N, C-alpha and C positions, 0 to 999 in steps of 0.2 A: 535477593540472592538465593540461588538454589543450593541447598546443602544436602540433598538426597545423594545416596551412593550412585544412583542411576542418573547420568547426565540427560537422558531422554525425558526426565521429569521436568526439565527446564520450562517447557511450555506451561506447566501448571503454576510454577512460581512466578513466571513472567505475567501470566494472565491475571493472577490475583493482584499482583503489584499494579498492573494497568487499571484494574477495576477500582482499587482503592484511590488511585490518582483521579480517576473519573468521578468517583463519589465526592471527594474533597473539592473538586472543581465546581460542583453544583452549589457550593456554599458561597453566597454573594460576598461575605465578609473576608473571604480568603482569596489570595492570588496564588495559584499553584503552577509550578513550572510544568511544561509539557513532558509527556512520556519520553520523547526522544532525548531531551536534555537530562532528565533524571537518570535514564538508562546509561548515560556515558560513565557513571560512577559504579555501574554494576560489577560486582566481583572484585572491586579494588579496596585496598586498605587506605582509608582517607582520613584527613583531619577535618572534623566537622566544621570547625570555625573557618577553615580555608574554603570548604565547600560553600558555606553560607556567603562568604565574601565573593566567591567566583560567580555564584548564581544570583547574588543580590537578594537574598531571602533572610527573614528574621528567624526562622525555625527550620530544622531538618528532621524529617521522619526517616528512620532507617530500620531495617529489619531483615529477616531471613525466613525461608520456608524449607522445611524438611518433610518429605513425604515417603512413607513406606507402606505399601499395600493400601488399605482403607483408612490408615491413620496418618495424621500429619501434625506437625508442630510449627506454629508461627510465633516468632519473637519480634516484637516491635517496640520502638522507643522514640519519643519526641524530645528533641534536644534544642535548647536555646542557642542560636547561631553565634551570639556575641560572647557568651560565657562558657559554652560547652556544658551547661548544667542540664541534667535530665529533669524534664517536667512531668514525664509519664513513661512508664515502661510496663510491659505485660508479656507473659508467655502463655500461649494457648496450646494445649495438647489434647486433641479431639479426634473424633471420627469425621470422615469426609462429609457426612450428612449435616454437620454443624458449620460448614464453610460459610454459608450466607449469614448466619447469626454472628459469626466472628467478624466478618467484614463490617457489619453494622456496628458491632461493639467497638471496633477500632475507630471508625469514623466518629462515633458519639464521644468516645474517650478523648479524642483530639479536640473536639469542640469544647468539651468541659475543661480540659487543661488550658486552653487558650481563652477561657472565660467568654465564649461567644454564645449567642442565642440564635438557634435555628428558627427560620420562618417555617410556618406549617407546610408550605409547598416544598421547601428544601428538605425537610424531614421525610416527606412522602417520596420525593425524588430519590433520596439516598436509599430508602428501604425498598424501592421498586426494583425487582429483579426480573430478568427475562424468563427465568425458570426457577422452580422450587425443587427440581430433580437434580441432585448432586452429580449423578452419573452422566446425565445429559450435559450438564455444565462442564464436566471434565472432557467429554468428547468435543464440545464446542471450542474449548480452549486449545485442544489439539489441532483442530481444523484452522482456527484463527492463527496459530503459530505458523502453520504451513503457508497460509496466505501472506502473512507479513514477512516471514523470514525465508520463504522458499525461493525457487528459481523462476524468475519471470520468463514467460514464454514456454515453460516446460509443461507439456501435455500431461505427464504423469502427476505432477503436482496438482493441477486443476482437477484431474480425475479423482485423486485421493481426497481432496477437499470435498467434492460433491459426494463421494462415498461416505466419508465420516459424518457429514451433515445429514445424510439420509439415515444413518444410524441414530444420530442425535434426535431427529424429529420423530423417530419411532418410539423413543423413550419419552418424549414430551412433544406431542403434536401441536402445542400452542407456543412453542419457543420461536418467536418471531425472528430474533437475530440469527438463529440457525437456518431458518428458511431463507433469509436474505443472503447469508453467506453462500448457501447452496446455489441461489440464483446467480450470484456474482461468478462463481466458479463455472456454472453451466453457460453463462454468457461468454466467458473467456473461451470455453470449448467450442462454442458456436462461431464467435466472431473472429477468433484468432487461429483456431485449429481446424475449422471447417467441418466439425462434427455435427451430427444431426441431433442437437440438443435444443430444447425450447425452455428458456429460463423464465418465461413469463408466468407459468403456473406457480412456481416457487415464490416469485416476487409478489404475485397477487395474494398468495396465502399469507405471506408476511404482512402485507398491507391490510389484510382483513383482520389481523390481530392487532397491529399497531399502524393505523392509517397514515401516520406521518413519518414512518421509519425511513431515515434519509438514504441508507444504502439500498433499500428496496426501490425507492423512487428513482435512484440512478439507473438501475437495471431497466425499469420501465421506460425511462427517458431514452435509453439507448435503442430500444425497439421502436419507439415513436420516431426517432431520428431516421432509423432504417426505413420506416414506412413513409418518410417524407414530411412528417408533421413536425417541422422544426420549432414552430412557435410553442406547441404544447410540450415538446421535449425541453425547451429552455425554461418554461414555467416550472416544470418538475425539478429541474436542477436548481433553480432559484429557491424553491421550497426546501429542497434538501440542504442547501447551504444555510438557510435560515434555521433549520432544525438542528444542525450540528456543523458549525463552521470549522470545527477542529477535527473533522473526520478525514482521514487520509483518502479513503475511497471517494468521498464526495468532492474533495478538492482535485483529485486526479481526474475524475470524470468531467468536472466543470472545465478544467484546463483543456482536456482533449476535445471536448465539444466545441469550445471557442476556437481551438486550433483548426479543427476540421472545417469550420466556417470561414477560415482565412483571417480570423481576428487575432493575429499573433501577439500583438502588444497586450491585448486584454487578457490573454491566457497566462501571461507570465506570473502575475501574483498568485495564481492558483497552483502553477507548477512549483513556485517557490515555497508555498505553504506546504504542499504535499511533500516536498523534499525535506522540509524541516521536521516533519512529524514521525518519520520512520527512518532510523539510522542505517538500515540495510538497503534502502531504496536507491539504486543507481539509475533507474529508468528516468525518473523525473529530472534529476540533474542533467542527464543526456538531452532530454527535451529542451531544457533551458539553454544548452549550447546552441541548438538549432534556432531557437527564438532570438537569442541575443545576437547571434551571427547575422540573422536576417535583418536585424535593426542596426547593424554596424557597430555594436557595442563590444569591442574586442576585449576590454578588461573584464567585463561581466562574463563573456564567453569563456575566458581562461579560468576565471574563478569557478564557474560551473564545471569546467573540465577537470580541474584539480579535485573537486568533490566527487565527481563521477569516477575518476580513476582510483581514488582512495577507497571508495566503497566497492568498486569492481574487484580490486586486488584483495580486499578483505574477504569478499565472497569466494573468490577463486582459491584462497588459501585453505578454505574448508571444503570446497567443491571444485576441483580443477577442471571438470568437464562442463561447467556451466556456460553454455553457448551464449546466452544473453548477456552475462557479465563480460564475457570475452569481447562481444561486439561493442558494448557500450564503453568498455575500457579502451578498445582500439580507436573508437571515435575520439575519446578524450586525449589519447596519446597523439593522434594526428593534429588535434587542435592545439596541443602544446608543442608542436614542432618535432615530435619524435616519430617521423614517418617510417623509418625502418622497423622500429618496434611495432608500430601499428600494423604494417603489412605482415609481420610475423604472427601477430595475434589473429589476424583475419585468416591466415593460412591454417593455423592451429584450430580455430573454431570450426572451419569448414570440414576438417578431418574428424573432429570429435563429435559434432552435433549437426550434421548436414540437413536434417529434417526440420530444424528449428526455424520457422518462417520469420518470427520476430527478429532473430539473429541475422538472417539474410537481409531483411529490410534495412536494419541499422548498419550493416556492413556496406550495403550499396550506398547509403547516405555518406558514409565515411569516404568511400572510394571516389565518389564524384565531387562532393563539396570540399573535401579537405585534401585528398591525394590527387585530384584532377585526373583520375584514371577512369574515363567514361566507359570504355569497352569492358573493363573488369566489373564495373558497377552493373552494367546491363547483364553480364553473364551471371553474376551472383543473384540478382533479383528475379531472374526469369522463373525459377520454380515458385516464387511467391505469387506471381501473376497467374501461374497455371493452377494454383490451389485456392487463391483468395475466393471467398464465397459470399461476401456481403457488399452492398453498395457503400456502406460507411467506410470500409477499408479503401475502396477506390477513391472515395471523396477525400480521405485523409492523405492519400498519396498525391492527389492532384493539388491539394492545398499546401503540401510540404515544400517549403522554400529550399530544402536541401537538393531538390531535383530540378532546380531552375536550369542548370547547365545542360541537362539532357531532356528537358521537357519537349523540345522540338525535334529531338533525334527520331528519325523514322522508325527505328527498331523499338524505342520506348513507346512511341505512339501506337505502334502495331500491338504491343503487348497490352496496353491499356484498352485498346479497341476490342481485342480478342476477349479480355476479361469481361468487358461490358456486354458483349454479344452473348457470352456463355451465361451471364447472370440475368440477361433480359433487361439491361439498364438502358433507358432512352437517354441519349447524350444531353438533351436540353434539360433533363430533370436532375442532373448531377452537377 
């Protein structure tokens, strides 16, 4: 929980919380609930015993972070879930430069309180940090929060992440995670926004520091797929999944790659896992709607639609102009039978964020597969085809079952053909 007077410091408290969860997850004797589940209780006054029953855990770690300038205070306590008894509690009032020491102290204190014994490799894993530079760490948490909690498909978000990460690696040139996040943002700028960015140098820099860093492997896999080397791309995705099966980025990219190959059923577990890892993620539940609908599973389609709508509405409550949330919410509304509301959302999104290509793509899906309005779908998606700049985007469109109704439409075929010609794509290679 963030107790700072400045709500913008929430990225700092959330980042520390996530890192402590990650540290504890490295201990084989512990089963730790995922970040997404833990964060459902964020900012709420809760009964610890009820939380323990709900989450089916034996102990609850709760705490708060207060930051002011270069000083911060962390309060943490470990509580027995069955009795509510405090097993350990501590308050740290330190300088920002002590943040890594405190994270280690908290992890080790919990191990001691639970009378566990760390294996040597677990101790080393917990104490291994991506950086020893506290200011670089703060910038990285800021960029990470933008990536997880920002607006999907928003070019300003991706530019901001790349810019913050650039500042981060200037402070610590060996911060592999910052290089990897920069690469992810630059890849979004290239593959979704058509900008002249090359994410490979940042990804390669990350891998030169940490050769198996999963998020950097995903970026490299995306480029290999674009170059037509699908086998090597798949190999890197498999390696990324082996390295961190709980990574939102890795699961998202694994799902998208399978989807682009037309392996819809195989992509579902990864879309499901990605959806479960980040509570603000409305994109992957929307992809699940498409996948389950293609397989004829209407109950699962509606379940995914309800989740996508809930998250889209939550996002729009804080950011009403979020075009991507509007598009995914409209898709969910249509899948739930609320056609009039879906059309109203589409109209609003096109007025508020007409340059958002991701939004236009998803609105076209809604119009053709759910609202059966092919002419409107073709009108909405035309700017996407005029701007799309990579083979993988065309490949994704051709594999997308949402476009089955209009796949043989002469206008749709003309738009695809014009995009391929502009990009120099040979039809037999796609």
